[in-house]
MDAnalysis code that builds the backbone (N, CA, C; Angstrom):
import MDAnalysis as mda
import numpy as np

u = mda.Universe.empty(618, n_residues=206, atom_resindex=np.repeat(np.arange(206), 3), trajectory=True)
u.add_TopologyAttr("name", ["N", "CA", "C"] * 206)
u.add_TopologyAttr("resid", np.arange(1, 207))
u.add_TopologyAttr("resname", ["MET", "ARG", "ALA", "ALA", "ARG", "GLU", "SER", "GLU", "GLU", "LEU", "ILE", "GLU", "CYS", "MET", "ASN", "ASP", "GLU", "ASP", "ILE", "TYR", "GLY", "THR", "PRO", "PRO", "VAL", "ILE", "GLN", "ALA", "ILE", "ARG", "HIS", "GLU", "THR", "GLU", "LYS", "LEU", "GLY", "PHE", "THR", "MET", "ALA", "SER", "GLU", "PRO", "LYS", "THR", "GLY", "SER", "LEU", "LEU", "ARG", "ALA", "LEU", "ALA", "ALA", "THR", "LYS", "PRO", "GLY", "GLY", "ARG", "LEU", "LEU", "GLU", "LEU", "GLY", "THR", "GLY", "THR", "GLY", "ILE", "GLY", "THR", "ALA", "TRP", "LEU", "LEU", "ALA", "GLY", "MET", "ASP", "GLY", "ASN", "SER", "ARG", "LEU", "GLU", "THR", "VAL", "ASP", "ARG", "ASP", "PRO", "VAL", "VAL", "VAL", "ALA", "VAL", "ALA", "GLN", "GLY", "HIS", "LEU", "GLY", "HIS", "ASP", "PRO", "ARG", "VAL", "ARG", "PHE", "HIS", "LEU", "MET", "ASP", "GLY", "ALA", "ASP", "PHE", "LEU", "THR", "ARG", "PRO", "GLN", "GLN", "GLN", "PHE", "ASN", "LEU", "ILE", "TYR", "ALA", "ASP", "ALA", "TRP", "ALA", "GLY", "LYS", "PHE", "SER", "HIS", "LEU", "ASP", "LEU", "ALA", "LEU", "SER", "LEU", "LEU", "ARG", "THR", "GLY", "GLY", "ILE", "TYR", "PHE", "ILE", "ASP", "ASP", "LEU", "LEU", "PRO", "GLN", "PRO", "ASN", "TRP", "PRO", "GLU", "GLY", "HIS", "ALA", "PRO", "LYS", "VAL", "PRO", "ALA", "LEU", "ILE", "GLU", "ASN", "LEU", "GLU", "ASN", "ARG", "SER", "GLY", "PHE", "VAL", "CYS", "THR", "ARG", "LEU", "ALA", "TRP", "ALA", "SER", "GLY", "LEU", "MET", "ILE", "ALA", "VAL", "LYS", "THR", "GLU", "VAL"])
u.atoms.positions = np.array([
    [91.885, 55.345, 1.631],
    [92.337, 55.730, 0.288],
    [91.592, 54.943, -0.791],
    [91.384, 53.644, -0.527],
    [90.696, 52.817, -1.510],
    [89.261, 53.316, -1.739],
    [88.577, 53.648, -0.622],
    [87.205, 54.133, -0.740],
    [87.153, 55.446, -1.519],
    [88.126, 56.312, -1.274],
    [88.166, 57.587, -1.980],
    [88.406, 57.361, -3.472],
    [89.301, 56.418, -3.789],
    [89.593, 56.131, -5.196],
    [88.359, 55.543, -5.891],
    [87.661, 54.646, -5.189],
    [86.456, 54.052, -5.764],
    [85.383, 55.118, -5.982],
    [85.295, 56.047, -5.022],
    [84.326, 57.129, -5.154],
    [84.635, 57.991, -6.373],
    [85.922, 58.296, -6.576],
    [86.330, 59.094, -7.729],
    [86.026, 58.371, -9.034],
    [86.239, 57.064, -9.043],
    [85.968, 56.270, -10.242],
    [84.477, 56.267, -10.568],
    [83.643, 56.160, -9.519],
    [82.203, 56.175, -9.739],
    [81.742, 57.533, -10.263],
    [82.299, 58.584, -9.698],
    [81.947, 59.922, -10.171],
    [82.342, 60.088, -11.628],
    [83.520, 59.572, -11.986],
    [83.999, 59.694, -13.360],
    [83.113, 58.911, -14.320],
    [82.701, 57.703, -13.916],
    [81.894, 56.893, -14.841],
    [80.486, 57.453, -14.992],
    [80.074, 58.338, -14.077],
    [78.778, 58.992, -14.185],
    [78.898, 60.419, -14.714],
    [80.023, 60.728, -15.337],
    [80.232, 62.061, -15.908],
    [79.262, 62.279, -17.068],
    [78.268, 63.126, -16.857],
    [77.254, 63.308, -17.892],
    [77.686, 64.250, -19.010],
    [78.924, 64.732, -18.932],
    [79.471, 65.493, -20.051],
    [80.073, 64.564, -21.111],
    [80.264, 63.321, -20.733],
    [80.857, 62.327, -21.628],
    [79.725, 61.606, -22.354],
    [79.351, 62.097, -23.519],
    [78.223, 61.556, -24.273],
    [78.723, 60.451, -25.195],
    [78.228, 59.250, -24.989],
    [78.681, 58.137, -25.824],
    [77.736, 57.936, -27.007],
    [78.259, 57.341, -28.051],
    [77.429, 56.956, -29.185],
    [76.817, 58.091, -29.962],
    [77.500, 59.236, -30.027],
    [76.965, 60.351, -30.814],
    [76.837, 59.932, -32.279],
    [75.684, 60.129, -32.903],
    [75.536, 59.775, -34.315],
    [76.636, 60.432, -35.156],
    [77.306, 59.679, -36.012],
    [78.421, 60.242, -36.793],
    [78.048, 61.473, -37.607],
    [76.805, 61.542, -38.073],
    [76.388, 62.655, -38.916],
    [76.347, 63.985, -38.147],
    [76.300, 63.921, -36.834],
    [76.174, 65.145, -36.027],
    [77.325, 66.112, -36.292],
    [78.530, 65.591, -36.420],
    [79.685, 66.470, -36.606],
    [79.536, 67.312, -37.873],
    [79.117, 66.683, -38.961],
    [78.950, 67.418, -40.218],
    [77.806, 68.429, -40.115],
    [76.714, 68.035, -39.471],
    [75.586, 68.956, -39.303],
    [76.001, 70.141, -38.434],
    [76.711, 69.860, -37.358],
    [77.125, 70.937, -36.463],
    [78.060, 71.909, -37.181],
    [78.915, 71.389, -38.048],
    [79.823, 72.257, -38.804],
    [79.026, 73.243, -39.662],
    [78.022, 72.743, -40.372],
    [77.204, 73.628, -41.200],
    [76.361, 74.570, -40.342],
    [75.920, 74.079, -39.192],
    [75.129, 74.892, -38.271],
    [75.929, 76.106, -37.813],
    [77.177, 75.865, -37.464],
    [78.036, 76.954, -37.009],
    [78.315, 77.944, -38.139],
    [78.481, 77.442, -39.352],
    [78.713, 78.327, -40.491],
    [77.514, 79.240, -40.732],
    [76.320, 78.736, -40.476],
    [75.116, 79.553, -40.651],
    [74.926, 80.555, -39.519],
    [75.613, 80.320, -38.401],
    [75.400, 81.157, -37.229],
    [74.110, 80.815, -36.510],
    [73.606, 79.608, -36.732],
    [72.363, 79.164, -36.098],
    [72.669, 78.725, -34.673],
    [71.961, 79.296, -33.694],
    [72.307, 79.072, -32.289],
    [71.239, 78.296, -31.519],
    [70.262, 77.750, -32.213],
    [69.137, 77.116, -31.525],
    [69.183, 75.588, -31.588],
    [70.301, 75.008, -31.978],
    [70.384, 73.558, -32.122],
    [70.394, 72.857, -30.763],
    [69.883, 71.641, -30.739],
    [69.860, 70.844, -29.510],
    [71.279, 70.512, -29.076],
    [71.514, 70.576, -27.776],
    [72.843, 70.263, -27.255],
    [72.993, 68.760, -27.052],
    [74.248, 68.267, -26.889],
    [74.487, 66.829, -26.809],
    [73.723, 66.108, -25.700],
    [73.622, 66.693, -24.502],
    [72.889, 66.024, -23.425],
    [71.421, 65.840, -23.803],
    [70.835, 66.890, -24.333],
    [69.444, 66.798, -24.758],
    [69.293, 65.743, -25.841],
    [70.207, 65.750, -26.791],
    [70.159, 64.758, -27.866],
    [70.267, 63.337, -27.347],
    [71.149, 63.113, -26.397],
    [71.314, 61.782, -25.825],
    [70.022, 61.294, -25.185],
    [69.335, 62.191, -24.478],
    [68.058, 61.813, -23.865],
    [66.985, 61.600, -24.932],
    [66.987, 62.416, -25.972],
    [66.048, 62.220, -27.074],
    [66.201, 60.818, -27.671],
    [67.420, 60.397, -27.876],
    [67.667, 59.061, -28.434],
    [67.077, 57.981, -27.534],
    [67.301, 58.116, -26.217],
    [66.782, 57.125, -25.275],
    [65.251, 57.117, -25.265],
    [64.639, 58.302, -25.303],
    [63.183, 58.367, -25.307],
    [62.604, 57.770, -26.591],
    [63.250, 58.044, -27.720],
    [62.781, 57.480, -28.988],
    [62.857, 55.961, -28.970],
    [63.863, 55.430, -28.300],
    [64.038, 53.976, -28.242],
    [62.953, 53.288, -27.422],
    [62.225, 54.046, -26.599],
    [61.144, 53.447, -25.811],
    [59.872, 53.264, -26.634],
    [59.879, 53.725, -27.878],
    [58.678, 53.678, -28.706],
    [58.908, 52.870, -29.987],
    [59.162, 51.561, -29.864],
    [59.356, 50.757, -31.081],
    [58.106, 50.777, -31.959],
    [58.325, 50.962, -33.241],
    [57.203, 51.062, -34.167],
    [56.371, 52.304, -33.958],
    [56.935, 53.301, -33.292],
    [56.177, 54.480, -32.914],
    [56.118, 55.551, -33.987],
    [55.201, 56.504, -33.749],
    [55.096, 57.687, -34.586],
    [55.557, 58.865, -33.750],
    [56.563, 59.581, -34.254],
    [57.192, 60.664, -33.515],
    [57.020, 61.969, -34.266],
    [56.944, 63.055, -33.509],
    [56.801, 64.392, -34.090],
    [57.829, 65.318, -33.475],
    [58.554, 66.035, -34.324],
    [59.490, 67.064, -33.887],
    [59.001, 68.401, -34.417],
    [58.721, 69.315, -33.515],
    [58.314, 70.668, -33.887],
    [59.520, 71.581, -33.747],
    [60.113, 71.950, -34.861],
    [61.343, 72.734, -34.866],
    [62.515, 71.884, -35.320],
    [62.579, 71.621, -36.613],
    [63.659, 70.797, -37.173],
    [65.018, 71.448, -36.973],
    [65.073, 72.770, -37.181],
    [66.373, 73.435, -37.185],
    [67.262, 72.833, -38.254],
    [68.519, 72.663, -37.944],
    [69.459, 72.070, -38.908],
    [69.505, 70.551, -38.802],
    [68.695, 69.969, -37.917],
    [68.568, 68.518, -37.895],
    [69.363, 67.801, -36.821],
    [69.925, 68.528, -35.872],
    [70.698, 67.852, -34.825],
    [69.773, 67.015, -33.937],
    [68.665, 67.611, -33.487],
    [67.700, 66.830, -32.718],
    [67.114, 65.702, -33.547],
    [66.877, 65.971, -34.808],
    [66.346, 64.955, -35.725],
    [67.274, 63.754, -35.797],
    [68.568, 64.012, -35.905],
    [69.549, 62.933, -35.992],
    [69.553, 62.083, -34.720],
    [69.445, 62.733, -33.570],
    [69.402, 61.987, -32.309],
    [68.139, 61.134, -32.228],
    [67.002, 61.675, -32.632],
    [65.762, 60.898, -32.625],
    [65.881, 59.680, -33.534],
    [66.389, 59.888, -34.728],
    [66.548, 58.780, -35.670],
    [67.492, 57.713, -35.112],
    [68.495, 58.140, -34.349],
    [69.448, 57.189, -33.776],
    [68.787, 56.270, -32.759],
    [67.700, 56.730, -32.124],
    [67.013, 55.899, -31.150],
    [65.857, 55.102, -31.716],
    [65.378, 55.473, -32.884],
    [64.208, 54.824, -33.484],
    [64.557, 53.489, -34.112],
    [63.600, 52.560, -34.085],
    [63.814, 51.302, -34.795],
    [63.356, 51.452, -36.248],
    [63.493, 50.380, -37.009],
    [63.206, 50.459, -38.434],
    [61.750, 50.658, -38.778],
    [60.855, 50.387, -37.835],
    [59.424, 50.520, -38.096],
    [58.843, 51.840, -37.590],
    [59.659, 52.647, -36.948],
    [59.193, 53.939, -36.438],
    [59.233, 54.984, -37.554],
    [58.419, 56.013, -37.385],
    [58.359, 57.089, -38.362],
    [58.387, 58.438, -37.648],
    [59.106, 59.387, -38.227],
    [59.265, 60.717, -37.651],
    [58.771, 61.776, -38.626],
    [57.889, 62.654, -38.150],
    [57.483, 63.850, -38.880],
    [58.205, 65.024, -38.220],
    [58.923, 65.826, -39.003],
    [59.635, 66.964, -38.431],
    [59.263, 68.228, -39.192],
    [59.031, 69.299, -38.445],
    [58.387, 70.503, -38.993],
    [59.232, 71.736, -38.690],
    [59.425, 72.585, -39.704],
    [60.093, 73.875, -39.507],
    [59.739, 74.764, -40.690],
    [59.666, 76.059, -40.444],
    [59.285, 76.989, -41.514],
    [60.481, 77.663, -42.178],
    [61.694, 77.433, -41.692],
    [62.884, 78.110, -42.222],
    [63.569, 77.224, -43.263],
    [63.483, 77.571, -44.544],
    [64.052, 76.712, -45.584],
    [65.573, 76.606, -45.528],
    [66.236, 77.615, -44.977],
    [67.702, 77.595, -44.934],
    [68.207, 76.507, -43.992],
    [67.657, 76.465, -42.790],
    [68.127, 75.459, -41.841],
    [67.604, 74.073, -42.203],
    [66.385, 73.996, -42.706],
    [65.830, 72.693, -43.088],
    [66.642, 72.070, -44.224],
    [67.181, 72.891, -45.107],
    [68.011, 72.366, -46.202],
    [69.229, 71.626, -45.663],
    [69.798, 72.103, -44.571],
    [70.932, 71.411, -43.953],
    [70.487, 70.044, -43.438],
    [69.361, 70.026, -42.731],
    [68.848, 68.764, -42.194],
    [68.537, 67.772, -43.309],
    [67.875, 68.235, -44.346],
    [67.527, 67.345, -45.450],
    [68.761, 66.846, -46.187],
    [69.757, 67.702, -46.295],
    [70.973, 67.299, -46.992],
    [71.683, 66.145, -46.321],
    [71.575, 66.081, -44.997],
    [72.267, 65.024, -44.263],
    [71.371, 63.853, -43.873],
    [70.072, 64.094, -43.774],
    [69.181, 63.063, -43.239],
    [68.053, 62.675, -44.185],
    [67.929, 63.389, -45.287],
    [66.815, 63.154, -46.204],
    [66.793, 61.787, -46.843],
    [67.922, 61.083, -46.833],
    [67.974, 59.741, -47.414],
    [67.315, 58.691, -46.530],
    [67.045, 59.030, -45.266],
    [66.480, 58.063, -44.320],
    [64.971, 57.967, -44.551],
    [64.470, 56.797, -44.931],
    [63.040, 56.678, -45.246],
    [62.130, 56.811, -44.030],
    [62.689, 56.825, -42.830],
    [61.857, 56.915, -41.623],
    [61.436, 58.333, -41.286],
    [62.033, 59.330, -41.954],
    [61.736, 60.723, -41.610],
    [61.098, 61.441, -42.787],
    [60.129, 62.302, -42.478],
    [59.499, 63.138, -43.488],
    [59.567, 64.587, -43.015],
    [60.064, 65.446, -43.883],
    [60.237, 66.862, -43.568],
    [59.030, 67.666, -44.048],
    [58.600, 68.608, -43.202],
    [57.484, 69.487, -43.543],
    [57.963, 70.928, -43.424],
    [58.071, 71.613, -44.553],
    [58.511, 73.010, -44.556],
    [57.274, 73.886, -44.394],
    [56.935, 74.152, -43.141],
    [55.732, 74.932, -42.850],
    [55.769, 75.360, -41.390],
    [54.910, 76.289, -41.043],
    [54.804, 76.738, -39.665],
    [54.207, 75.623, -38.807],
    [54.755, 75.472, -37.605],
    [54.280, 74.415, -36.730],
    [52.811, 74.547, -36.392],
    [52.327, 75.787, -36.245],
    [50.914, 76.003, -35.944],
    [50.033, 75.475, -37.068],
    [50.447, 75.704, -38.314],
    [49.676, 75.205, -39.451],
    [49.675, 73.683, -39.478],
    [50.801, 73.089, -39.142],
    [50.880, 71.626, -39.118],
    [49.945, 71.068, -38.052],
    [49.957, 71.676, -36.867],
    [49.154, 71.153, -35.757],
    [47.659, 71.294, -35.999],
    [47.257, 72.295, -36.760],
    [45.829, 72.543, -36.947],
    [45.227, 71.720, -38.083],
    [46.026, 70.985, -38.816],
    [45.449, 70.133, -39.847],
    [45.197, 68.741, -39.252],
    [44.313, 67.951, -39.859],
    [44.007, 66.628, -39.299],
    [45.261, 65.782, -39.135],
    [45.370, 65.125, -37.985],
    [46.568, 64.357, -37.669],
    [46.208, 63.012, -37.053],
    [47.089, 62.063, -37.249],
    [47.047, 60.871, -36.426],
    [47.740, 61.214, -35.108],
    [47.668, 60.315, -34.148],
    [48.299, 60.593, -32.876],
    [49.741, 60.096, -32.867],
    [50.501, 60.629, -31.911],
    [51.928, 60.339, -31.828],
    [52.285, 59.702, -30.485],
    [53.364, 58.941, -30.518],
    [53.891, 58.323, -29.298],
    [54.888, 59.218, -28.573],
    [55.480, 60.158, -29.315],
    [56.448, 61.077, -28.727],
    [56.407, 62.382, -29.504],
    [56.327, 63.491, -28.788],
    [56.391, 64.819, -29.395],
    [57.537, 65.586, -28.748],
    [58.475, 66.024, -29.574],
    [59.563, 66.885, -29.123],
    [59.239, 68.282, -29.617],
    [58.822, 69.152, -28.690],
    [58.415, 70.513, -29.048],
    [59.572, 71.467, -28.805],
    [60.250, 71.837, -29.891],
    [61.412, 72.716, -29.812],
    [61.181, 73.975, -30.639],
    [59.925, 74.391, -30.688],
    [59.547, 75.607, -31.416],
    [58.438, 76.291, -30.630],
    [58.093, 77.493, -31.037],
    [57.072, 78.249, -30.309],
    [55.734, 77.520, -30.343],
    [55.303, 77.143, -31.563],
    [54.035, 76.423, -31.705],
    [54.165, 75.015, -31.138],
    [53.196, 74.641, -30.329],
    [53.250, 73.345, -29.671],
    [53.893, 73.410, -28.303],
    [54.342, 74.619, -27.943],
    [55.022, 74.815, -26.661],
    [54.430, 76.054, -25.970],
    [54.698, 77.214, -26.491],
    [54.146, 78.446, -25.924],
    [52.835, 78.864, -26.591],
    [52.527, 78.286, -27.710],
    [51.219, 78.452, -28.332],
    [50.766, 77.081, -28.826],
    [49.461, 76.910, -29.012],
    [48.908, 75.652, -29.520],
    [49.294, 74.441, -28.652],
    [49.503, 74.698, -27.354],
    [49.904, 73.604, -26.459],
    [48.794, 72.567, -26.326],
    [47.562, 73.014, -26.128],
    [46.451, 72.068, -25.996],
    [46.356, 71.163, -27.218],
    [46.545, 71.758, -28.375],
    [46.442, 70.995, -29.621],
    [47.557, 69.964, -29.712],
    [48.768, 70.368, -29.362],
    [49.887, 69.430, -29.404],
    [49.658, 68.259, -28.448],
    [49.232, 68.559, -27.234],
    [49.028, 67.500, -26.248],
    [47.886, 66.572, -26.637],
    [46.909, 67.107, -27.359],
    [45.786, 66.270, -27.802],
    [46.221, 65.226, -28.822],
    [47.388, 65.439, -29.429],
    [47.886, 64.501, -30.441],
    [48.695, 63.354, -29.840],
    [48.860, 63.363, -28.520],
    [49.605, 62.281, -27.861],
    [48.698, 61.089, -27.589],
    [49.204, 59.917, -27.860],
    [48.523, 58.702, -27.445],
    [48.721, 58.490, -25.948],
    [47.855, 57.702, -25.320],
    [48.054, 57.346, -23.927],
    [49.406, 56.640, -23.775],
    [50.181, 57.081, -22.798],
    [51.547, 56.569, -22.648],
    [52.562, 57.344, -23.459],
    [52.083, 58.303, -24.239],
    [52.974, 59.096, -25.072],
    [53.745, 60.125, -24.265],
    [54.880, 60.526, -24.817],
    [55.799, 61.445, -24.145],
    [55.803, 62.791, -24.851],
    [55.628, 63.849, -24.065],
    [55.794, 65.217, -24.543],
    [57.076, 65.743, -23.904],
    [58.015, 66.197, -24.734],
    [59.348, 66.556, -24.257],
    [59.699, 67.957, -24.735],
    [60.141, 68.812, -23.795],
    [60.558, 70.167, -24.143],
    [61.897, 70.488, -23.495],
    [62.629, 71.415, -24.114],
    [63.920, 71.840, -23.577],
    [63.961, 73.368, -23.507],
    [65.145, 73.913, -23.241],
    [65.352, 75.372, -23.172],
    [64.488, 76.029, -22.094],
    [64.416, 75.418, -20.928],
    [63.641, 75.977, -19.829],
    [64.515, 76.701, -18.809],
    [65.826, 76.565, -18.932],
    [66.752, 77.363, -18.134],
    [67.223, 78.546, -18.973],
    [67.591, 79.667, -18.335],
    [67.957, 80.874, -19.101],
    [69.010, 80.609, -20.171],
    [68.744, 81.123, -21.361],
    [69.638, 80.959, -22.502],
    [70.000, 82.340, -23.058],
    [71.254, 82.523, -23.501],
    [71.654, 83.839, -24.023],
    [70.931, 84.243, -25.298],
    [70.346, 83.260, -26.018],
    [69.684, 83.589, -27.285],
    [68.174, 83.751, -27.133],
    [67.690, 83.794, -25.888],
    [66.257, 84.002, -25.700],
    [65.851, 85.400, -26.165],
    [64.722, 85.520, -26.882],
    [64.237, 86.847, -27.284],
    [63.600, 87.574, -26.102],
    [63.400, 88.853, -26.267],
    [62.761, 89.672, -25.239],
    [61.384, 89.106, -24.903],
    [61.104, 88.973, -23.610],
    [59.797, 88.507, -23.176],
    [59.649, 87.008, -23.083],
    [60.704, 86.278, -23.417],
    [60.621, 84.815, -23.386],
    [60.614, 84.283, -21.954],
    [61.491, 84.812, -21.120],
    [61.688, 84.265, -19.769],
    [60.402, 84.177, -18.945],
    [59.548, 85.210, -18.926],
    [58.343, 85.108, -18.094],
    [57.373, 84.009, -18.523],
    [57.486, 83.554, -19.756],
    [56.564, 82.534, -20.247],
    [56.919, 81.136, -19.741],
    [58.160, 80.931, -19.332],
    [58.604, 79.589, -18.943],
    [57.917, 79.106, -17.670],
    [57.903, 79.885, -16.571],
    [57.208, 79.394, -15.364],
    [55.734, 79.091, -15.616],
    [55.093, 79.908, -16.438],
    [53.682, 79.681, -16.744],
    [53.490, 78.369, -17.498],
    [54.396, 78.065, -18.411],
    [54.322, 76.811, -19.163],
    [54.496, 75.617, -18.231],
    [55.481, 75.690, -17.350],
    [55.724, 74.592, -16.413],
    [54.510, 74.369, -15.515],
    [53.961, 75.462, -14.994],
    [52.785, 75.350, -14.127],
    [51.599, 74.768, -14.882],
    [51.424, 75.195, -16.111],
    [50.342, 74.692, -16.951],
    [50.440, 73.171, -17.085],
    [51.622, 72.685, -17.411],
    [51.799, 71.243, -17.614],
    [51.607, 70.461, -16.315],
    [52.154, 70.967, -15.238],
    [52.093, 70.230, -13.977],
    [50.685, 70.197, -13.379],
    [49.838, 71.148, -13.739],
    [48.489, 71.195, -13.192],
    [47.450, 70.509, -14.070],
    [47.887, 69.893, -15.147],
    [46.958, 69.209, -16.040],
    [46.617, 67.821, -15.496],
    [45.337, 67.469, -15.560],
    [44.971, 66.096, -15.242],
    [45.302, 65.216, -16.443],
    [45.594, 63.974, -16.178],
    [45.899, 63.056, -17.268],
    [47.338, 63.080, -17.721],
    [48.202, 63.776, -16.976],
    [49.622, 63.819, -17.313],
    [50.462, 63.665, -16.050],
    [51.579, 62.982, -16.169],
    [52.584, 62.907, -15.110],
    [53.836, 63.609, -15.633],
    [54.326, 64.579, -14.865],
    [55.426, 65.420, -15.337],
    [56.633, 65.332, -14.414],
    [57.789, 65.565, -14.989],
    [58.997, 65.719, -14.182],
    [59.869, 66.795, -14.803],
    [60.480, 67.620, -13.934],
    [61.413, 68.663, -14.372],
    [62.835, 68.128, -14.252],
    [63.683, 68.557, -15.167],
    [65.104, 68.215, -15.114],
    [65.904, 69.506, -15.247],
    [66.487, 69.974, -14.149],
    [67.346, 71.163, -14.194],
    [68.720, 70.728, -14.680],
    [68.783, 70.336, -15.918],
    [69.922, 69.648, -16.522],
    [69.950, 70.011, -17.999],
    [71.134, 70.034, -18.568],
    [71.272, 70.469, -19.965],
    [70.692, 71.897, -20.070],
    [69.822, 72.146, -21.045],
    [69.264, 73.485, -21.208],
    [68.009, 73.704, -20.365],
    [67.675, 72.735, -19.534],
    [66.436, 72.784, -18.757],
    [65.348, 72.024, -19.484],
    [65.013, 70.835, -18.969],
    [64.140, 69.916, -19.691],
    [62.887, 69.602, -18.887],
    [61.859, 69.169, -19.569],
    [60.651, 68.690, -18.916],
    [60.041, 67.581, -19.734],
    [59.584, 66.545, -19.031],
    [58.945, 65.405, -19.656],
    [57.540, 65.290, -19.087],
    [56.553, 65.185, -19.955],
    [55.163, 64.950, -19.544],
    [54.673, 63.685, -20.250],
    [54.144, 62.755, -19.469],
    [53.646, 61.500, -20.009],
    [52.127, 61.473, -19.885],
    [51.456, 61.188, -20.985],
    [50.002, 61.162, -20.986],
    [49.500, 59.856, -20.387],
    [48.677, 59.955, -19.369],
    [48.185, 58.762, -18.674],
    [46.720, 58.485, -18.938],
    [45.992, 59.456, -19.500],
    [44.554, 59.274, -19.760],
    [44.219, 59.853, -21.116],
    [43.155, 59.321, -21.701],
    [42.672, 59.854, -22.971],
    [42.009, 61.210, -22.728],
])
């Protein structure tokens, strides 16, 4: 009985549905997100991992492709130190206004209201972490996005498991993207069949 109870306690303490330390601003952002009917926001598990990944890059330069209403942005900022900087990009002024309204006071983040493809094709410094949550930098312009990673940098994507809000023709592109990343030299990748379906690629060579 004791062993069974200890086993249950261990399972409970590893409950990955219990997300600790959610940034307080998330609740207000999520409320506005729901009012807009926006369904593409990062989920709590993904956000929790984003925070942890951002924390591995002290003084780092981070890029988010697909600001949305700022839920992923808030998680990234929660993991960043005071010397880190985040560039976040989205072309939809309605959702970006929500993100800016709640996070625009933070001097570590800069918002870019433009298409991700246009952002990627202009001259850039390199980044320590790229969170690609938009079409550009993920299903298009992938080579360009990966070229902006520093050695040791992390490329992170989500929404790789079937989602009800996927547009027509989206599903067949996912296996091709995964295969593309895993067959690249100079990168170490891992799949996570967890949350919305995640993948992490770490750049090991210039």
